[in-house]
N, C-alpha and C positions, 0 to 999 in steps of 0.2 A: 520612503521606499521600504525601510526595514519594518515599519508598522504594517504596511500592506502585506508584506511577506509573512510576518508573524500571524496576522489575521487570517490569511489564506491557509497557512499550516494548521492553525487552531481549528478553523472551520472544517477543513477536510478531516482532521483527526476526530472531531466530535461527530461528524456524519458517519465516519467509518465505524466508530465504537457503537453508535446508536444502531446502525444496521446489523452489526455483529451480534447484538443482544437480542435480535428478533428470533422467533422460533422457526421461521422459514429458512431452509438451507440455502436457497438461491439468494435471498437478501443477505445472508451471512457471508456468502462468497463475494458478493458485490461490496459489502462492507470491508472485507479483508483486502480487496483490491484497492479501494479508496484509501484505506489505512496505509497500505504499502506505498502508494503515491504520495501521501502526506509525509511519510518518513523520508522518501527520496527528495521531496522539495525542501524539507528541513536540512538534509545533508548538503544539498546544493546551496542553500542560503548560508550555511556555516562557512563555506569557502568563498562566498561572493563578497562579503563585506569585511575583509581583513584590513581595509584602510588604504590599500594602494591600488589593487586591481581586482576586477570582478573575475569569478571563476570561468566565465564564458567570454572573456575579453578577446578582441581581435586587434587591439592597439599594438603598435610596433614598440618594442622595448620594454613592455610590461609582461611579466610572467604571472600566470595564475597558478594557484595551488592545485596540483593534480590529485592530491589525496581524496578530496570529496568526490571528484569525478570517478576515481577508481572504486570508491565505496559504493557509489550509486550504480555503477555497472555490475558490481558483485550483487548488490541488493536486487537489481532487476532480474538477474539470472536466478537467484534463489527464490524470489517471489513468483517467477514464472513456473518453476518446478513445484512450489507449494500450491499454486493455483491449479496446476494440472492434476496434482494428487487429489485436491478437494473436489474438482470437477469429476474425476473418476469415481470418488466415493459418492458424490451426488447421483451419478448415473446408476450406480449399483443400488442405492437406496430407492431411487424412483422406479427402477425396473422391478425390484423385489416387493416393495410396499405400495406402489402406485400413488405415492404422495411425496411432497417435498416438505411437509409440516412435521417437525420433530415430535409434536404431541401425539400424532397419529401413528407413529412408529412404535409398536409395542415389543418387537422382537429384540431390541437392544437392551431392554431392562433385565433380561434373564441371562 
């Protein structure tokens, strides 16, 4: 199970970085969101395999570590704010320059 979780985190991280390196702003935003979800899955997996109980356990008598869950909730709120900011910037760029490709935006160079 740990191998599948590590594989999923690595795959999501790689896809997110690949999308963020594109010149299209929309794909960069999607990459940022995928990368944020990869980090959240990584944080969840750190609390899941401590050896006694999973982070999302419902078993009676077993307590899960609440720290990864608190970190994930904080990360979700911060990533939502960051995504809203990037989407606002995307709206301004697309309204002003009529494109989402950063190579075609010449006004940012000066």
